[in-house]
TORKOL-4160 file (C-alpha; in steps of 0.2 Angstrom, whole numbers, padded with zeros to 4 digits, m for minus):
331
<pt num="1" X="m0027" Y="0138" Z="0241"/>
<pt num="2" X="m0028" Y="0130" Z="0222"/>
<pt num="3" X="m0037" Y="0140" Z="0210"/>
<pt num="4" X="m0049" Y="0129" Z="0201"/>
<pt num="5" X="m0053" Y="0137" Z="0186"/>
<pt num="6" X="m0064" Y="0151" Z="0191"/>
<pt num="7" X="m0073" Y="0164" Z="0204"/>
<pt num="8" X="m0086" Y="0180" Z="0207"/>
<pt num="9" X="m0098" Y="0187" Z="0219"/>
<pt num="10" X="m0115" Y="0183" Z="0216"/>
<pt num="11" X="m0113" Y="0166" Z="0224"/>
<pt num="12" X="m0106" Y="0173" Z="0241"/>
<pt num="13" X="m0120" Y="0163" Z="0250"/>
<pt num="14" X="m0115" Y="0147" Z="0244"/>
<pt num="15" X="m0096" Y="0151" Z="0250"/>
<pt num="16" X="m0090" Y="0135" Z="0258"/>
<pt num="17" X="m0076" Y="0135" Z="0269"/>
<pt num="18" X="m0074" Y="0116" Z="0268"/>
<pt num="19" X="m0075" Y="0119" Z="0250"/>
<pt num="20" X="m0060" Y="0133" Z="0250"/>
<pt num="21" X="m0050" Y="0123" Z="0260"/>
<pt num="22" X="m0050" Y="0107" Z="0250"/>
<pt num="23" X="m0042" Y="0117" Z="0236"/>
<pt num="24" X="m0027" Y="0114" Z="0246"/>
<pt num="25" X="m0027" Y="0093" Z="0241"/>
<pt num="26" X="m0029" Y="0099" Z="0224"/>
<pt num="27" X="m0014" Y="0110" Z="0225"/>
<pt num="28" X="m0003" Y="0097" Z="0232"/>
<pt num="29" X="m0009" Y="0084" Z="0221"/>
<pt num="30" X="m0005" Y="0098" Z="0206"/>
<pt num="31" X="0013" Y="0100" Z="0213"/>
<pt num="32" X="0015" Y="0081" Z="0214"/>
<pt num="33" X="0009" Y="0078" Z="0198"/>
<pt num="34" X="0024" Y="0092" Z="0191"/>
<pt num="35" X="0035" Y="0083" Z="0203"/>
<pt num="36" X="0033" Y="0066" Z="0196"/>
<pt num="37" X="0036" Y="0072" Z="0178"/>
<pt num="38" X="0051" Y="0082" Z="0182"/>
<pt num="39" X="0045" Y="0099" Z="0182"/>
<pt num="40" X="0055" Y="0102" Z="0200"/>
<pt num="41" X="0060" Y="0095" Z="0214"/>
<pt num="42" X="0051" Y="0092" Z="0231"/>
<pt num="43" X="0054" Y="0078" Z="0243"/>
<pt num="44" X="0039" Y="0082" Z="0254"/>
<pt num="45" X="0025" Y="0084" Z="0244"/>
<pt num="46" X="0019" Y="0066" Z="0240"/>
<pt num="47" X="0017" Y="0065" Z="0260"/>
<pt num="48" X="0003" Y="0075" Z="0258"/>
<pt num="49" X="m0006" Y="0067" Z="0244"/>
<pt num="50" X="m0017" Y="0050" Z="0247"/>
<pt num="51" X="m0017" Y="0046" Z="0228"/>
<pt num="52" X="m0006" Y="0053" Z="0215"/>
<pt num="53" X="m0014" Y="0061" Z="0199"/>
<pt num="54" X="m0008" Y="0064" Z="0183"/>
<pt num="55" X="m0013" Y="0079" Z="0177"/>
<pt num="56" X="m0014" Y="0086" Z="0160"/>
<pt num="57" X="0003" Y="0094" Z="0152"/>
<pt num="58" X="m0008" Y="0112" Z="0153"/>
<pt num="59" X="m0010" Y="0109" Z="0171"/>
<pt num="60" X="0008" Y="0104" Z="0175"/>
<pt num="61" X="0014" Y="0119" Z="0164"/>
<pt num="62" X="0003" Y="0131" Z="0172"/>
<pt num="63" X="0007" Y="0126" Z="0192"/>
<pt num="64" X="0026" Y="0124" Z="0186"/>
<pt num="65" X="0025" Y="0143" Z="0181"/>
<pt num="66" X="0016" Y="0148" Z="0198"/>
<pt num="67" X="0029" Y="0138" Z="0207"/>
<pt num="68" X="0042" Y="0148" Z="0197"/>
<pt num="69" X="0038" Y="0163" Z="0198"/>
<pt num="70" X="0034" Y="0162" Z="0218"/>
<pt num="71" X="0051" Y="0154" Z="0220"/>
<pt num="72" X="0062" Y="0167" Z="0210"/>
<pt num="73" X="0056" Y="0181" Z="0218"/>
<pt num="74" X="0057" Y="0173" Z="0235"/>
<pt num="75" X="0076" Y="0170" Z="0230"/>
<pt num="76" X="0077" Y="0188" Z="0225"/>
<pt num="77" X="0070" Y="0192" Z="0241"/>
<pt num="78" X="0081" Y="0182" Z="0253"/>
<pt num="79" X="0095" Y="0188" Z="0244"/>
<pt num="80" X="0092" Y="0206" Z="0244"/>
<pt num="81" X="0103" Y="0217" Z="0256"/>
<pt num="82" X="0116" Y="0204" Z="0261"/>
<pt num="83" X="0134" Y="0209" Z="0258"/>
<pt num="84" X="0147" Y="0195" Z="0258"/>
<pt num="85" X="0147" Y="0185" Z="0275"/>
<pt num="86" X="0133" Y="0195" Z="0280"/>
<pt num="87" X="0117" Y="0187" Z="0280"/>
<pt num="88" X="0103" Y="0198" Z="0285"/>
<pt num="89" X="0090" Y="0190" Z="0296"/>
<pt num="90" X="0073" Y="0189" Z="0287"/>
<pt num="91" X="0055" Y="0180" Z="0290"/>
<pt num="92" X="0041" Y="0172" Z="0278"/>
<pt num="93" X="0025" Y="0174" Z="0283"/>
<pt num="94" X="0011" Y="0163" Z="0272"/>
<pt num="95" X="m0007" Y="0165" Z="0272"/>
<pt num="96" X="m0017" Y="0151" Z="0270"/>
<pt num="97" X="m0001" Y="0141" Z="0267"/>
<pt num="98" X="m0010" Y="0123" Z="0266"/>
<pt num="99" X="m0001" Y="0109" Z="0264"/>
<pt num="100" X="0014" Y="0120" Z="0256"/>
<pt num="101" X="0030" Y="0112" Z="0258"/>
<pt num="102" X="0042" Y="0129" Z="0253"/>
<pt num="103" X="0049" Y="0128" Z="0270"/>
<pt num="104" X="0056" Y="0111" Z="0270"/>
<pt num="105" X="0063" Y="0112" Z="0253"/>
<pt num="106" X="0072" Y="0129" Z="0257"/>
<pt num="107" X="0079" Y="0119" Z="0274"/>
<pt num="108" X="0084" Y="0106" Z="0265"/>
<pt num="109" X="0096" Y="0118" Z="0251"/>
<pt num="110" X="0101" Y="0128" Z="0265"/>
<pt num="111" X="0092" Y="0143" Z="0261"/>
<pt num="112" X="0078" Y="0145" Z="0273"/>
<pt num="113" X="0076" Y="0161" Z="0282"/>
<pt num="114" X="0079" Y="0166" Z="0300"/>
<pt num="115" X="0059" Y="0162" Z="0304"/>
<pt num="116" X="0045" Y="0154" Z="0293"/>
<pt num="117" X="0028" Y="0155" Z="0299"/>
<pt num="118" X="0012" Y="0147" Z="0290"/>
<pt num="119" X="m0005" Y="0151" Z="0294"/>
<pt num="120" X="m0022" Y="0142" Z="0290"/>
<pt num="121" X="m0038" Y="0136" Z="0296"/>
<pt num="122" X="m0037" Y="0123" Z="0311"/>
<pt num="123" X="m0044" Y="0108" Z="0300"/>
<pt num="124" X="m0030" Y="0112" Z="0290"/>
<pt num="125" X="m0016" Y="0115" Z="0302"/>
<pt num="126" X="m0021" Y="0100" Z="0312"/>
<pt num="127" X="m0018" Y="0089" Z="0297"/>
<pt num="128" X="0000" Y="0096" Z="0292"/>
<pt num="129" X="0003" Y="0094" Z="0307"/>
<pt num="130" X="m0001" Y="0076" Z="0310"/>
<pt num="131" X="0009" Y="0073" Z="0294"/>
<pt num="132" X="0023" Y="0082" Z="0300"/>
<pt num="133" X="0024" Y="0072" Z="0316"/>
<pt num="134" X="0023" Y="0056" Z="0306"/>
<pt num="135" X="0036" Y="0057" Z="0295"/>
<pt num="136" X="0054" Y="0057" Z="0301"/>
<pt num="137" X="0063" Y="0068" Z="0288"/>
<pt num="138" X="0051" Y="0081" Z="0290"/>
<pt num="139" X="0053" Y="0081" Z="0309"/>
<pt num="140" X="0071" Y="0081" Z="0307"/>
<pt num="141" X="0072" Y="0097" Z="0297"/>
<pt num="142" X="0063" Y="0105" Z="0311"/>
<pt num="143" X="0077" Y="0104" Z="0323"/>
<pt num="144" X="0078" Y="0094" Z="0341"/>
<pt num="145" X="0067" Y="0106" Z="0351"/>
<pt num="146" X="0052" Y="0107" Z="0340"/>
<pt num="147" X="0036" Y="0104" Z="0347"/>
<pt num="148" X="0020" Y="0098" Z="0338"/>
<pt num="149" X="0002" Y="0098" Z="0344"/>
<pt num="150" X="m0009" Y="0090" Z="0333"/>
<pt num="151" X="m0025" Y="0093" Z="0343"/>
<pt num="152" X="m0021" Y="0113" Z="0340"/>
<pt num="153" X="m0013" Y="0112" Z="0325"/>
<pt num="154" X="0003" Y="0119" Z="0330"/>
<pt num="155" X="0020" Y="0117" Z="0327"/>
<pt num="156" X="0034" Y="0127" Z="0335"/>
<pt num="157" X="0052" Y="0127" Z="0333"/>
<pt num="158" X="0066" Y="0138" Z="0332"/>
<pt num="159" X="0065" Y="0143" Z="0312"/>
<pt num="160" X="0048" Y="0135" Z="0309"/>
<pt num="161" X="0030" Y="0140" Z="0316"/>
<pt num="162" X="0013" Y="0134" Z="0310"/>
<pt num="163" X="m0003" Y="0142" Z="0319"/>
<pt num="164" X="m0021" Y="0141" Z="0316"/>
<pt num="165" X="m0030" Y="0158" Z="0312"/>
<pt num="166" X="m0044" Y="0165" Z="0304"/>
<pt num="167" X="m0035" Y="0180" Z="0293"/>
<pt num="168" X="m0050" Y="0188" Z="0292"/>
<pt num="169" X="m0050" Y="0193" Z="0311"/>
<pt num="170" X="m0035" Y="0205" Z="0312"/>
<pt num="171" X="m0034" Y="0206" Z="0331"/>
<pt num="172" X="m0031" Y="0188" Z="0331"/>
<pt num="173" X="m0019" Y="0190" Z="0317"/>
<pt num="174" X="m0010" Y="0202" Z="0328"/>
<pt num="175" X="m0007" Y="0191" Z="0341"/>
<pt num="176" X="m0003" Y="0175" Z="0332"/>
<pt num="177" X="0011" Y="0183" Z="0323"/>
<pt num="178" X="0016" Y="0190" Z="0342"/>
<pt num="179" X="0014" Y="0173" Z="0347"/>
<pt num="180" X="0025" Y="0166" Z="0334"/>
<pt num="181" X="0040" Y="0178" Z="0336"/>
<pt num="182" X="0039" Y="0188" Z="0322"/>
<pt num="183" X="0049" Y="0203" Z="0323"/>
<pt num="184" X="0040" Y="0218" Z="0312"/>
<pt num="185" X="0056" Y="0228" Z="0309"/>
<pt num="186" X="0065" Y="0212" Z="0301"/>
<pt num="187" X="0063" Y="0211" Z="0281"/>
<pt num="188" X="0046" Y="0200" Z="0280"/>
<pt num="189" X="0039" Y="0191" Z="0263"/>
<pt num="190" X="0021" Y="0189" Z="0265"/>
<pt num="191" X="0013" Y="0176" Z="0255"/>
<pt num="192" X="m0005" Y="0174" Z="0248"/>
<pt num="193" X="m0009" Y="0162" Z="0234"/>
<pt num="194" X="m0025" Y="0163" Z="0228"/>
<pt num="195" X="m0032" Y="0166" Z="0246"/>
<pt num="196" X="m0038" Y="0185" Z="0247"/>
<pt num="197" X="m0048" Y="0182" Z="0230"/>
<pt num="198" X="m0060" Y="0170" Z="0240"/>
<pt num="199" X="m0062" Y="0184" Z="0255"/>
<pt num="200" X="m0075" Y="0198" Z="0253"/>
<pt num="201" X="m0065" Y="0215" Z="0249"/>
<pt num="202" X="m0069" Y="0222" Z="0264"/>
<pt num="203" X="m0058" Y="0208" Z="0274"/>
<pt num="204" X="m0044" Y="0208" Z="0259"/>
<pt num="205" X="m0043" Y="0228" Z="0262"/>
<pt num="206" X="m0041" Y="0225" Z="0280"/>
<pt num="207" X="m0028" Y="0212" Z="0278"/>
<pt num="208" X="m0017" Y="0222" Z="0266"/>
<pt num="209" X="m0019" Y="0238" Z="0277"/>
<pt num="210" X="m0012" Y="0229" Z="0293"/>
<pt num="211" X="0002" Y="0221" Z="0284"/>
<pt num="212" X="0007" Y="0237" Z="0277"/>
<pt num="213" X="0006" Y="0244" Z="0294"/>
<pt num="214" X="0014" Y="0229" Z="0303"/>
<pt num="215" X="0029" Y="0227" Z="0293"/>
<pt num="216" X="0040" Y="0243" Z="0287"/>
<pt num="217" X="0051" Y="0233" Z="0276"/>
<pt num="218" X="0041" Y="0220" Z="0266"/>
<pt num="219" X="0035" Y="0212" Z="0251"/>
<pt num="220" X="0017" Y="0205" Z="0249"/>
<pt num="221" X="0015" Y="0193" Z="0237"/>
<pt num="222" X="m0002" Y="0189" Z="0229"/>
<pt num="223" X="m0005" Y="0176" Z="0214"/>
<pt num="224" X="m0023" Y="0174" Z="0209"/>
<pt num="225" X="m0037" Y="0179" Z="0197"/>
<pt num="226" X="m0041" Y="0192" Z="0185"/>
<pt num="227" X="m0053" Y="0195" Z="0170"/>
<pt num="228" X="m0070" Y="0189" Z="0176"/>
<pt num="229" X="m0081" Y="0198" Z="0163"/>
<pt num="230" X="m0075" Y="0188" Z="0147"/>
<pt num="231" X="m0080" Y="0172" Z="0139"/>
<pt num="232" X="m0066" Y="0163" Z="0147"/>
<pt num="233" X="m0066" Y="0172" Z="0163"/>
<pt num="234" X="m0085" Y="0169" Z="0167"/>
<pt num="235" X="m0083" Y="0150" Z="0165"/>
<pt num="236" X="m0069" Y="0150" Z="0176"/>
<pt num="237" X="m0081" Y="0158" Z="0188"/>
<pt num="238" X="m0096" Y="0145" Z="0185"/>
<pt num="239" X="m0083" Y="0130" Z="0188"/>
<pt num="240" X="m0077" Y="0136" Z="0204"/>
<pt num="241" X="m0095" Y="0142" Z="0210"/>
<pt num="242" X="m0102" Y="0125" Z="0207"/>
<pt num="243" X="m0089" Y="0119" Z="0219"/>
<pt num="244" X="m0094" Y="0129" Z="0232"/>
<pt num="245" X="m0079" Y="0140" Z="0229"/>
<pt num="246" X="m0085" Y="0158" Z="0224"/>
<pt num="247" X="m0071" Y="0171" Z="0223"/>
<pt num="248" X="m0080" Y="0184" Z="0232"/>
<pt num="249" X="m0066" Y="0197" Z="0229"/>
<pt num="250" X="m0063" Y="0197" Z="0209"/>
<pt num="251" X="m0076" Y="0210" Z="0204"/>
<pt num="252" X="m0065" Y="0221" Z="0215"/>
<pt num="253" X="m0049" Y="0218" Z="0208"/>
<pt num="254" X="m0055" Y="0212" Z="0191"/>
<pt num="255" X="m0039" Y="0220" Z="0182"/>
<pt num="256" X="m0018" Y="0222" Z="0185"/>
<pt num="257" X="m0022" Y="0240" Z="0188"/>
<pt num="258" X="m0034" Y="0234" Z="0201"/>
<pt num="259" X="m0022" Y="0224" Z="0210"/>
<pt num="260" X="m0009" Y="0237" Z="0210"/>
<pt num="261" X="m0022" Y="0250" Z="0217"/>
<pt num="262" X="m0025" Y="0237" Z="0231"/>
<pt num="263" X="m0009" Y="0239" Z="0236"/>
<pt num="264" X="m0006" Y="0258" Z="0236"/>
<pt num="265" X="m0023" Y="0261" Z="0241"/>
<pt num="266" X="m0019" Y="0252" Z="0260"/>
<pt num="267" X="m0002" Y="0261" Z="0262"/>
<pt num="268" X="0010" Y="0251" Z="0251"/>
<pt num="269" X="0024" Y="0262" Z="0244"/>
<pt num="270" X="0025" Y="0253" Z="0227"/>
<pt num="271" X="0016" Y="0240" Z="0217"/>
<pt num="272" X="0017" Y="0229" Z="0202"/>
<pt num="273" X="0006" Y="0217" Z="0194"/>
<pt num="274" X="0009" Y="0204" Z="0180"/>
<pt num="275" X="m0001" Y="0192" Z="0170"/>
<pt num="276" X="0005" Y="0174" Z="0171"/>
<pt num="277" X="0008" Y="0173" Z="0152"/>
<pt num="278" X="0020" Y="0189" Z="0153"/>
<pt num="279" X="0028" Y="0181" Z="0166"/>
<pt num="280" X="0030" Y="0166" Z="0159"/>
<pt num="281" X="0037" Y="0172" Z="0143"/>
<pt num="282" X="0048" Y="0186" Z="0149"/>
<pt num="283" X="0054" Y="0183" Z="0169"/>
<pt num="284" X="0054" Y="0165" Z="0172"/>
<pt num="285" X="0073" Y="0159" Z="0166"/>
<pt num="286" X="0074" Y="0154" Z="0147"/>
<pt num="287" X="0083" Y="0140" Z="0150"/>
<pt num="288" X="0072" Y="0131" Z="0163"/>
<pt num="289" X="0058" Y="0134" Z="0151"/>
<pt num="290" X="0066" Y="0126" Z="0137"/>
<pt num="291" X="0070" Y="0112" Z="0149"/>
<pt num="292" X="0051" Y="0110" Z="0156"/>
<pt num="293" X="0044" Y="0113" Z="0138"/>
<pt num="294" X="0053" Y="0095" Z="0132"/>
<pt num="295" X="0046" Y="0084" Z="0145"/>
<pt num="296" X="0027" Y="0082" Z="0140"/>
<pt num="297" X="0019" Y="0085" Z="0120"/>
<pt num="298" X="0010" Y="0100" Z="0122"/>
<pt num="299" X="m0004" Y="0105" Z="0109"/>
<pt num="300" X="m0015" Y="0115" Z="0119"/>
<pt num="301" X="m0007" Y="0133" Z="0114"/>
<pt num="302" X="m0023" Y="0143" Z="0112"/>
<pt num="303" X="m0031" Y="0139" Z="0129"/>
<pt num="304" X="m0012" Y="0139" Z="0137"/>
<pt num="305" X="m0013" Y="0157" Z="0132"/>
<pt num="306" X="m0032" Y="0161" Z="0137"/>
<pt num="307" X="m0027" Y="0152" Z="0156"/>
<pt num="308" X="m0012" Y="0160" Z="0158"/>
<pt num="309" X="m0020" Y="0178" Z="0155"/>
<pt num="310" X="m0032" Y="0175" Z="0169"/>
<pt num="311" X="m0020" Y="0173" Z="0181"/>
<pt num="312" X="m0009" Y="0186" Z="0190"/>
<pt num="313" X="0005" Y="0189" Z="0201"/>
<pt num="314" X="0004" Y="0206" Z="0209"/>
<pt num="315" X="0016" Y="0212" Z="0223"/>
<pt num="316" X="0017" Y="0227" Z="0234"/>
<pt num="317" X="0032" Y="0234" Z="0242"/>
<pt num="318" X="0038" Y="0244" Z="0259"/>
<pt num="319" X="0056" Y="0247" Z="0258"/>
<pt num="320" X="0061" Y="0258" Z="0275"/>
<pt num="321" X="0079" Y="0250" Z="0272"/>
<pt num="322" X="0081" Y="0252" Z="0256"/>
<pt num="323" X="0085" Y="0234" Z="0250"/>
<pt num="324" X="0072" Y="0231" Z="0238"/>
<pt num="325" X="0077" Y="0243" Z="0222"/>
<pt num="326" X="0084" Y="0228" Z="0213"/>
<pt num="327" X="0068" Y="0218" Z="0218"/>
<pt num="328" X="0055" Y="0211" Z="0205"/>
<pt num="329" X="0050" Y="0208" Z="0186"/>
<pt num="330" X="0061" Y="0218" Z="0175"/>
<pt num="331" X="0054" Y="0230" Z="0159"/>
């Protein structure tokens, strides 16, 4: 799911599943805008966008930052515990995956994990399954044994699975994880980009607890909004509520400290949260930052700082195998 510019709790009655799911189209359009401007490479995202839209430079840079931090942390995870030619089997679970194409990019680069599982509402997974089925270059990345059901919204192959699920229903979440062949003992990277923040806090707590109990060696990655109480945050919330997408969870986790507490209170052993401005300045590779800053004329520095301070990455760590000592942001 894609951040527009907002969130809150007062509009819970107006929350529209269709509107929240539609943010997924925004995410694909934003990524394609970045790809077309040269921020990153993605061979598949254009298949998921009906009409290419040119985003403003501040949106392109913000989406690039989001993509870049997820990719860097994911590659750290994929490399953790590997020694020489011994590649440790790992798995990735994407909650509310939308039209994300990360698996296909990793597969094309020879970096895909042993298993990559994506979950979303059936309205989304059926569309995704149909698009994957339509394009040969995507189907080829799945391997010859892949089966696709557009009606069910399912794709099954040896290393990639797409299933429909309402992640708020924990027993169903458990069943679909089992159906996908996930092994709870394997190191697991869980992704929730602007997903849990749209849920009520009770549902979020249950999902975070479930994941901690299920996976003993895991990273749970969140990208979502913070600071709803200042002027920028209030406007951000109004914008999203006007689209039928209130951030039902933001008042429960309004700060970086609250994001860390979400993990620590629900079974995760360590937790870290940073706002996107700090991540952009201190974590994203400086050479890459210089490269993308030359791509477009940019003069919206005050708004850029405010916007990035209202988004964050938080992650929880369970490390039963002791392979994540070097994972994450460095001071």
